[in-house]
N, C-alpha and C positions, 0 to 999 in steps of 0.2 A: 166291632165297634164300628159305627157309622162313620164315613168321611167328615160329615158335618160335626160329630162330637169330637173327633180328633182335632179338628181345626178349631173348635171353641176352646178345648183345653190348652192347646198350643198359645192361643191368645191370651188366656188367663195366666200361663207361666211366664209369657213374655212381659205381660203388664206387671206381675209380681215381682220378677227380677228387676226391672227397671225402676219401679217405685222404691224398692228396697236400696237400690243402688243410689238414687237421688238422695234418699233420707240419709244414708251414711255419709255420702260425698258432701253434702251441704253441712251436716254436723261438723265434720272434720275440716271444711273448707278446702277440699282437694279434688282435682279432676283426675286423679290416678285410677279410680275404679272405672272410668268412663269405657274406654276402648276394651278393657280387659272384661268387663261384663257384657259387653256388646258381643265378643267372640264367644264367651261361655254360654250366652243365650242360645246362639246359633248351635252350638254343639249339644246343649240340652234339648233343644227341639229335634235334632237329628236322632238323638238316642231315644227319646220318647216315642216320636212317630215310627221308627223302626220297631220298637217293642209293641206298641199298642197296635200297630198295623197288622201284626201277625198273631193277635190274641184270639181271634174268632177261629173256629174249627173249620169254617169254609175256606179261610184264607191260607194261601201258601206260607209256609213258614219263611222267615227271612232268609234263611240259609238255602233255600230251595228257589228263590226268585231273583234271577239275575238282575232284573230292573232295580229291585230295591236295594241290593248289594252294591251295585255300581253307583247308584244315586247317593246312598249313604257315605260310602267310602269317599267319593270325588267330593261331595259337599263337605265332609268332615275335613278333607285335605285343604280345600279352598279357604274354608272359614278357620280352621286351626292355623293355617299360615297367616292369615290376617290378623288373628289374635297375636301370634308371636311377633309379627312385623310392627303392628302399631304399639305394641308394649315396648319393643327394643327402641323404636323411633322416639317415643315419648321419653324414655330413660335417656337417650342420647341428647334429646333437646333439653332436658332438665325441666320437663312439663309441657303443657300444651297452652299457647298464647291465646287461643280461641276464648278461653275461660276466664282470663284475667280480669275482665271487667265485671262478668256477672258474679264472680266470686269475691269482689271487693278488693282486689290486689292493687298495690300501687296507690293506696289512699282513696280509691272509689268505693262509694256505698254498695254493699252486695245487693244483687238482684235475685232473690229466690225464685220469682215467677219465671224469668228469662231462663234460669239455670234448670227449672223444671221442664221447660220446653225443650231444651237440648236433650233431655232424657227421654220425653215423650216422642220426639222425632226419631231418636234411636230406636225406641220401641216399634214404631211404624216401619223403619228400615228393616229391622231383623224379621218382623212378622211377614211384611209384604214380600221381600226377597226370598224367603223360604217357602212360599206358596208351591212352586213346582215340586220341591222336595216332599212337602206334606201330601200332595196329590198323589205322588207315586207310592209312598209309604204307607199311606191309608187306604190304597186301592184292594179290592178284593178280586180283581180280575185275575184269572189263571191263563198265563202266557209265559211258560218256563223258557220258550225259545226266543232268541233274537231274530228280528227281521233285518233285511239290509237297511231299511229306514232307522232302526235302532241303532245299528253299528255306526252308521254315519253320524249321526247326532251324538252318540257316545264319544266317538274320537274327536269330534268337534269341541264337545264340552271339555274333554281333557286338554285339547289345544288351548282353550280360552284360559284353563287354570294355570297351565304352564307359562303362557305368555305373561300372566301378571306377576308369577312368582319370579320368572327370569328377569323381568322388567325391574321388579323391586330390588332384587339382589344385585344387579348390574349398577343401579343408581346408588345404592348404598356403598358399594365398593368404590364407585368414583368419587363419592363425598369422602370416604376414609382415605383415598389417596390424595386427597388435597384439591378436589375440584378442578382437576387440570383441563385447561382450555375455557374456563369461565362457565360454559354450559355443557350439559351431558349429550353426547352424540355417540356414545359407545354401544356396540351391540344392537338390540333391537331399537334402541334410540335413535339410530341412524336412519331408521325407516318410519319412525313416528314419534312426534314430540312428546306424547303421553301414551305410550303402549300399555302401562299399568291400567288406565282408566279403559282403554280399549279392552284388555283381557277381563276386566271386571263386567264390562256391559256384555261382550260376547258370550262369555259363558252362561249368563242368564237366559239369553236368547236360546242358546243351544239346549239347556236344560229344560225349559218351557216346551220346546219342540220334542224333545225326547220324551217328556212325560205324556204325550198324545197317546201312545200305545197302552198306557195304564187306566184309560178311561173304562169306566164299568158299563158304558152305553154300548149297545150291540151295534149301533149304526156308526160308532167311532167318535172320536175326541170332538170333532166339529159340531156335534149336537149336544155336547155336554158343557152346560153353564159353569160347573167348577173348572173345567179345563180352561175355558176362556178367561175365567177370573184370574188364573195364574199368569196371563200375559202382564198383570200389574207389575210382577217381579222386574222384567227387563225394562219397562217403561219408567218405573219409579227410579230404578238406577240411573236411566238416562237423564231423568229430570234432576236428580241430585248432582251428577257429574258433569252435565252440560250447562245448567240454569241457576243453580243455587250457590249463593254465597254464604259463609266463607270456605267453600270447598270446591273440588273438582277444577274444570277450565276456568270458571269465572274467577277463582283465586289464583291460579296458576298463570293465566294470560291477562291481557289488558293491562292495567297500570303496574302489574308486578313484573312485567318485562322491562320496565325502566332501567334495572341494574345491567341488563344485557346491552342495551342501547347506548348506555354511557360508556361501559368498559370496551365492548367489541362491537360496534353498530354495524360495520360492513359484514363481518363474518357470521353475526346472528341473523342479519336480514338475508344473507345467502342461505343459511340454514333453514330459516322460516319459509322461504320460498320454495325451497327444494325438498322439504320434508312434511308429510302429511301431519295434520294435527292429532289425528286419532288413529284412523285405520293404517297399519303398516302397509307401505307401498313403495314399489321401485319405480322411478321416473316420474314423481309427483310434479316436478317443476314444469312438466309438458302438459299438465292437466289445465284445461281453460279455466279461467278465473271463476266464470259463472258456475262451474261444477264443483270447484273448491268451497265456494261459499253456499253451496246447497247440500248436495248429496254427501259430501265429505266433510261436513259440519264446521268448516273453516269460517265461521261467521263474523260479520264485521265487528260485532260487539267485542270479539276477542282480541281486536287490533289494539296497538298501543298508541295512545293519543296524548302527546305533551300536555301539561295542564293549561298552558296558554292557547293552545289550539282548541281544547276542549272548551275553553271559556268563549272563544270566538264563535264556535258552533252552537253554544247553548244561547248566545245572544241573537244569533240569526233565526233560531227556532222560536224564540219569544216574539221576534218581529213578524 
């Protein structure tokens, strides 16, 4: 099967799963299926691509292709963990407040169109994030040996997956133990304020780079349009986690920091000053502010602004 055919069928599978999920969830007025079907969608694409990618006689069988093996296994571990973690978190929180308004909870009228948008965004998220995996699994290239390049990016991909899993577990245990200290600064959270987001972003950059060697072009991946299309995976992840509400840093920072500045303003201000917002780093407090607010992603929009100060700034802008 051609790579384009596998990409197309994967898109159809994703759209089908998410449409079915929307219909069932809206009929039952529940968000329970949302994260579960997102995770299952990822795993379904991984299984389909691994099977379809080895269907041609010219292709290496999945068990004979180390790139496809490591990509499928690590992708499955990453998305399998996400499925388990999000399902557990939703259970612990007794639901997901993001959907209260669109499902008509609390006396609000239901908003089926907006609820449908949530599901279509998830369809885009699943499909676009999966592109480097689809590129590797659908490739007919015969390179059974790993190069040093492959080994480096495979190790870094593993590291990104582990950072996200460890960060999620450490945060969950901290919450389970009563949220000691008011904000989480245990384990990897002592070196990054959002190490789980870093792990999520980092692993997709690594998988995209790793997929380079699976290009079917003789000149290499840099002349392969399909490989370049795969860069959407890490870029879309960054867009979601760095710029989109109500998730990622836009949800976790800014006005959401109010509870910390009211409970422990000095301790949190010190933690914030000395701890990177995203990239785990030692000695962050010595980094110049202009670097923090550029290459280290600690943008001004993530700062906490009390409402009265925000109002004054808005008035000044209007003038």
